[in-house]
LUMKOLMI-961954 format. One record per residue (C-alpha): x, y, z; residue in one letter; residue number from 1; chain. Coordinates in steps of 0.05 Angstrom, whole numbers, padded with zeros to 5 digits. Layout:
% residues N
pt x: X&y: Y&z: Z&resn: a&resi: NUM&chain: A;
...
END
This chain:
% residues 175
pt x: 02016&y: 01968&z: -04365&resn: m&resi: 1&chain: A;
pt x: 02045&y: 01900&z: -04351&resn: e&resi: 2&chain: A;
pt x: 02041&y: 01836&z: -04380&resn: a&resi: 3&chain: A;
pt x: 02032&y: 01772&z: -04350&resn: r&resi: 4&chain: A;
pt x: 02056&y: 01709&z: -04400&resn: l&resi: 5&chain: A;
pt x: 02007&y: 01665&z: -04393&resn: i&resi: 6&chain: A;
pt x: 02021&y: 01606&z: -04433&resn: g&resi: 7&chain: A;
pt x: 02064&y: 01601&z: -04494&resn: a&resi: 8&chain: A;
pt x: 02097&y: 01551&z: -04538&resn: n&resi: 9&chain: A;
pt x: 02153&y: 01546&z: -04598&resn: e&resi: 10&chain: A;
pt x: 02110&y: 01596&z: -04644&resn: k&resi: 11&chain: A;
pt x: 02057&y: 01633&z: -04603&resn: e&resi: 12&chain: A;
pt x: 02046&y: 01649&z: -04533&resn: g&resi: 13&chain: A;
pt x: 01992&y: 01672&z: -04493&resn: i&resi: 14&chain: A;
pt x: 01999&y: 01743&z: -04445&resn: l&resi: 15&chain: A;
pt x: 01948&y: 01782&z: -04392&resn: e&resi: 16&chain: A;
pt x: 01958&y: 01858&z: -04399&resn: v&resi: 17&chain: A;
pt x: 01937&y: 01895&z: -04346&resn: d&resi: 18&chain: A;
pt x: 01912&y: 01961&z: -04378&resn: v&resi: 19&chain: A;
pt x: 01922&y: 02026&z: -04335&resn: s&resi: 20&chain: A;
pt x: 01911&y: 02088&z: -04390&resn: n&resi: 21&chain: A;
pt x: 01860&y: 02058&z: -04421&resn: v&resi: 22&chain: A;
pt x: 01845&y: 02113&z: -04475&resn: e&resi: 23&chain: A;
pt x: 01918&y: 02105&z: -04501&resn: e&resi: 24&chain: A;
pt x: 01897&y: 02020&z: -04515&resn: f&resi: 25&chain: A;
pt x: 01878&y: 02000&z: -04578&resn: f&resi: 26&chain: A;
pt x: 01842&y: 01942&z: -04562&resn: v&resi: 27&chain: A;
pt x: 01797&y: 01987&z: -04519&resn: v&resi: 28&chain: A;
pt x: 01780&y: 02025&z: -04574&resn: t&resi: 29&chain: A;
pt x: 01758&y: 01977&z: -04622&resn: l&resi: 30&chain: A;
pt x: 01722&y: 01931&z: -04556&resn: t&resi: 31&chain: A;
pt x: 01686&y: 01998&z: -04549&resn: d&resi: 32&chain: A;
pt x: 01659&y: 02023&z: -04619&resn: a&resi: 33&chain: A;
pt x: 01631&y: 01941&z: -04616&resn: g&resi: 34&chain: A;
pt x: 01684&y: 01901&z: -04656&resn: a&resi: 35&chain: A;
pt x: 01718&y: 01841&z: -04628&resn: i&resi: 36&chain: A;
pt x: 01795&y: 01820&z: -04640&resn: p&resi: 37&chain: A;
pt x: 01801&y: 01758&z: -04647&resn: k&resi: 38&chain: A;
pt x: 01884&y: 01754&z: -04673&resn: h&resi: 39&chain: A;
pt x: 01941&y: 01807&z: -04655&resn: m&resi: 40&chain: A;
pt x: 02008&y: 01800&z: -04668&resn: w&resi: 41&chain: A;
pt x: 02074&y: 01838&z: -04664&resn: s&resi: 42&chain: A;
pt x: 02129&y: 01833&z: -04722&resn: a&resi: 43&chain: A;
pt x: 02186&y: 01874&z: -04734&resn: n&resi: 44&chain: A;
pt x: 02159&y: 01925&z: -04677&resn: g&resi: 45&chain: A;
pt x: 02092&y: 01927&z: -04718&resn: v&resi: 46&chain: A;
pt x: 02034&y: 01912&z: -04693&resn: a&resi: 47&chain: A;
pt x: 01979&y: 01875&z: -04712&resn: h&resi: 48&chain: A;
pt x: 01909&y: 01857&z: -04707&resn: i&resi: 49&chain: A;
pt x: 01843&y: 01818&z: -04733&resn: v&resi: 50&chain: A;
pt x: 01782&y: 01836&z: -04707&resn: a&resi: 51&chain: A;
pt x: 01696&y: 01819&z: -04729&resn: d&resi: 52&chain: A;
pt x: 01653&y: 01864&z: -04727&resn: i&resi: 53&chain: A;
pt x: 01585&y: 01833&z: -04726&resn: p&resi: 54&chain: A;
pt x: 01540&y: 01845&z: -04774&resn: p&resi: 55&chain: A;
pt x: 01484&y: 01894&z: -04719&resn: n&resi: 56&chain: A;
pt x: 01550&y: 01939&z: -04711&resn: r&resi: 57&chain: A;
pt x: 01566&y: 01982&z: -04781&resn: s&resi: 58&chain: A;
pt x: 01636&y: 01968&z: -04798&resn: a&resi: 59&chain: A;
pt x: 01652&y: 02035&z: -04825&resn: s&resi: 60&chain: A;
pt x: 01635&y: 02067&z: -04755&resn: d&resi: 61&chain: A;
pt x: 01683&y: 02018&z: -04720&resn: v&resi: 62&chain: A;
pt x: 01737&y: 02033&z: -04771&resn: i&resi: 63&chain: A;
pt x: 01734&y: 02110&z: -04770&resn: d&resi: 64&chain: A;
pt x: 01730&y: 02117&z: -04697&resn: r&resi: 65&chain: A;
pt x: 01792&y: 02072&z: -04691&resn: f&resi: 66&chain: A;
pt x: 01835&y: 02111&z: -04743&resn: s&resi: 67&chain: A;
pt x: 01801&y: 02176&z: -04706&resn: s&resi: 68&chain: A;
pt x: 01826&y: 02150&z: -04639&resn: d&resi: 69&chain: A;
pt x: 01906&y: 02111&z: -04672&resn: h&resi: 70&chain: A;
pt x: 01913&y: 02158&z: -04732&resn: p&resi: 71&chain: A;
pt x: 01984&y: 02119&z: -04740&resn: a&resi: 72&chain: A;
pt x: 01950&y: 02060&z: -04755&resn: v&resi: 73&chain: A;
pt x: 01939&y: 02036&z: -04820&resn: e&resi: 74&chain: A;
pt x: 01876&y: 01991&z: -04835&resn: i&resi: 75&chain: A;
pt x: 01915&y: 01949&z: -04885&resn: v&resi: 76&chain: A;
pt x: 01838&y: 01897&z: -04906&resn: a&resi: 77&chain: A;
pt x: 01772&y: 01900&z: -04899&resn: r&resi: 78&chain: A;
pt x: 01731&y: 01841&z: -04913&resn: r&resi: 79&chain: A;
pt x: 01661&y: 01810&z: -04909&resn: q&resi: 80&chain: A;
pt x: 01647&y: 01743&z: -04880&resn: k&resi: 81&chain: A;
pt x: 01585&y: 01708&z: -04873&resn: e&resi: 82&chain: A;
pt x: 01563&y: 01697&z: -04793&resn: y&resi: 83&chain: A;
pt x: 01551&y: 01626&z: -04758&resn: t&resi: 84&chain: A;
pt x: 01539&y: 01663&z: -04693&resn: t&resi: 85&chain: A;
pt x: 01463&y: 01689&z: -04685&resn: p&resi: 86&chain: A;
pt x: 01461&y: 01760&z: -04659&resn: l&resi: 87&chain: A;
pt x: 01416&y: 01735&z: -04601&resn: f&resi: 88&chain: A;
pt x: 01435&y: 01670&z: -04562&resn: s&resi: 89&chain: A;
pt x: 01363&y: 01650&z: -04550&resn: h&resi: 90&chain: A;
pt x: 01353&y: 01670&z: -04473&resn: r&resi: 91&chain: A;
pt x: 01373&y: 01748&z: -04502&resn: e&resi: 92&chain: A;
pt x: 01315&y: 01733&z: -04565&resn: l&resi: 93&chain: A;
pt x: 01261&y: 01715&z: -04505&resn: q&resi: 94&chain: A;
pt x: 01297&y: 01767&z: -04452&resn: m&resi: 95&chain: A;
pt x: 01277&y: 01819&z: -04516&resn: a&resi: 96&chain: A;
pt x: 01216&y: 01797&z: -04541&resn: m&resi: 97&chain: A;
pt x: 01183&y: 01790&z: -04466&resn: n&resi: 98&chain: A;
pt x: 01211&y: 01870&z: -04461&resn: k&resi: 99&chain: A;
pt x: 01179&y: 01892&z: -04524&resn: t&resi: 100&chain: A;
pt x: 01127&y: 01848&z: -04535&resn: l&resi: 101&chain: A;
pt x: 01047&y: 01859&z: -04496&resn: t&resi: 102&chain: A;
pt x: 01024&y: 01800&z: -04460&resn: t&resi: 103&chain: A;
pt x: 00964&y: 01794&z: -04510&resn: r&resi: 104&chain: A;
pt x: 01017&y: 01801&z: -04573&resn: q&resi: 105&chain: A;
pt x: 01058&y: 01748&z: -04543&resn: h&resi: 106&chain: A;
pt x: 00989&y: 01703&z: -04535&resn: e&resi: 107&chain: A;
pt x: 00967&y: 01717&z: -04605&resn: a&resi: 108&chain: A;
pt x: 01042&y: 01693&z: -04637&resn: l&resi: 109&chain: A;
pt x: 01046&y: 01645&z: -04597&resn: l&resi: 110&chain: A;
pt x: 00981&y: 01609&z: -04608&resn: a&resi: 111&chain: A;
pt x: 00984&y: 01619&z: -04678&resn: a&resi: 112&chain: A;
pt x: 01064&y: 01584&z: -04683&resn: y&resi: 113&chain: A;
pt x: 01025&y: 01535&z: -04643&resn: a&resi: 114&chain: A;
pt x: 00969&y: 01530&z: -04678&resn: g&resi: 115&chain: A;
pt x: 01005&y: 01512&z: -04745&resn: g&resi: 116&chain: A;
pt x: 00975&y: 01579&z: -04775&resn: y&resi: 117&chain: A;
pt x: 01048&y: 01590&z: -04798&resn: f&resi: 118&chain: A;
pt x: 01052&y: 01513&z: -04826&resn: d&resi: 119&chain: A;
pt x: 01057&y: 01499&z: -04907&resn: w&resi: 120&chain: A;
pt x: 00999&y: 01476&z: -04907&resn: p&resi: 121&chain: A;
pt x: 00959&y: 01519&z: -04846&resn: r&resi: 122&chain: A;
pt x: 00936&y: 01475&z: -04801&resn: k&resi: 123&chain: A;
pt x: 00886&y: 01518&z: -04767&resn: k&resi: 124&chain: A;
pt x: 00870&y: 01581&z: -04801&resn: s&resi: 125&chain: A;
pt x: 00867&y: 01651&z: -04768&resn: g&resi: 126&chain: A;
pt x: 00799&y: 01637&z: -04746&resn: e&resi: 127&chain: A;
pt x: 00805&y: 01575&z: -04709&resn: e&resi: 128&chain: A;
pt x: 00867&y: 01611&z: -04672&resn: v&resi: 129&chain: A;
pt x: 00825&y: 01676&z: -04644&resn: a&resi: 130&chain: A;
pt x: 00767&y: 01618&z: -04627&resn: a&resi: 131&chain: A;
pt x: 00819&y: 01577&z: -04580&resn: e&resi: 132&chain: A;
pt x: 00836&y: 01655&z: -04550&resn: l&resi: 133&chain: A;
pt x: 00773&y: 01674&z: -04541&resn: g&resi: 134&chain: A;
pt x: 00776&y: 01739&z: -04582&resn: v&resi: 135&chain: A;
pt x: 00744&y: 01763&z: -04652&resn: s&resi: 136&chain: A;
pt x: 00792&y: 01750&z: -04717&resn: s&resi: 137&chain: A;
pt x: 00809&y: 01824&z: -04724&resn: p&resi: 138&chain: A;
pt x: 00829&y: 01834&z: -04652&resn: t&resi: 139&chain: A;
pt x: 00870&y: 01764&z: -04669&resn: f&resi: 140&chain: A;
pt x: 00907&y: 01802&z: -04729&resn: f&resi: 141&chain: A;
pt x: 00921&y: 01868&z: -04697&resn: q&resi: 142&chain: A;
pt x: 00956&y: 01821&z: -04642&resn: h&resi: 143&chain: A;
pt x: 00994&y: 01775&z: -04695&resn: l&resi: 144&chain: A;
pt x: 01007&y: 01831&z: -04730&resn: r&resi: 145&chain: A;
pt x: 01035&y: 01884&z: -04679&resn: r&resi: 146&chain: A;
pt x: 01092&y: 01814&z: -04654&resn: a&resi: 147&chain: A;
pt x: 01098&y: 01796&z: -04721&resn: e&resi: 148&chain: A;
pt x: 01126&y: 01873&z: -04743&resn: q&resi: 149&chain: A;
pt x: 01160&y: 01882&z: -04668&resn: k&resi: 150&chain: A;
pt x: 01198&y: 01810&z: -04668&resn: v&resi: 151&chain: A;
pt x: 01228&y: 01829&z: -04747&resn: l&resi: 152&chain: A;
pt x: 01246&y: 01892&z: -04717&resn: s&resi: 153&chain: A;
pt x: 01285&y: 01853&z: -04666&resn: l&resi: 154&chain: A;
pt x: 01321&y: 01826&z: -04720&resn: l&resi: 155&chain: A;
pt x: 01319&y: 01888&z: -04777&resn: f&resi: 156&chain: A;
pt x: 01319&y: 01941&z: -04749&resn: t&resi: 157&chain: A;
pt x: 01396&y: 01969&z: -04760&resn: e&resi: 158&chain: A;
pt x: 01392&y: 01946&z: -04835&resn: q&resi: 159&chain: A;
pt x: 01311&y: 01992&z: -04847&resn: r&resi: 160&chain: A;
pt x: 01329&y: 02076&z: -04839&resn: t&resi: 161&chain: A;
pt x: 01292&y: 02107&z: -04796&resn: g&resi: 162&chain: A;
pt x: 01255&y: 02034&z: -04755&resn: a&resi: 163&chain: A;
pt x: 01263&y: 02055&z: -04680&resn: n&resi: 164&chain: A;
pt x: 01264&y: 01986&z: -04646&resn: r&resi: 165&chain: A;
pt x: 01214&y: 01989&z: -04598&resn: p&resi: 166&chain: A;
pt x: 01226&y: 02005&z: -04520&resn: e&resi: 167&chain: A;
pt x: 01165&y: 01972&z: -04483&resn: t&resi: 168&chain: A;
pt x: 01108&y: 01940&z: -04487&resn: n&resi: 169&chain: A;
pt x: 01062&y: 01992&z: -04472&resn: e&resi: 170&chain: A;
pt x: 01026&y: 01996&z: -04528&resn: d&resi: 171&chain: A;
pt x: 00969&y: 01945&z: -04513&resn: a&resi: 172&chain: A;
pt x: 00914&y: 01937&z: -04560&resn: i&resi: 173&chain: A;
pt x: 00852&y: 01921&z: -04516&resn: s&resi: 174&chain: A;
pt x: 00815&y: 01861&z: -04538&resn: g&resi: 175&chain: A;
END
């Protein structure tokens, strides 16, 4: 392992660390398990690490994996906090939606949103949106419900036991 001081002041510094044996380096275990190291320091021969575990990861799983790989480490605190950073960036969410939704589901969802179907009070009924798309009301509602379910599954999959996020858009509905 090699370290290089990048910057420092009287109280703290920033090091660049080149690790040759990643299996023994605790930060690699944390990042591989999904945690994001935020602060690290050492005092009197004891290393301290503060890491965030995003809401899409299980804190217990990360801690168990870390403890298993580094049994001499003592976990001294675990706190929950609210995240202001979204799980997806806007672009990532769009890419996930494009991968997940069929063309018709995307069209139905976009037309409903743009037409004010989700507004309160509604600007357009489902029947009006269906007519604009040139499909029957039942077909429109079927596309819309499937799209809603898939978009919500992108956000809530890990909070619902047994739920699997759709991986393809091959379950197209004709219409």
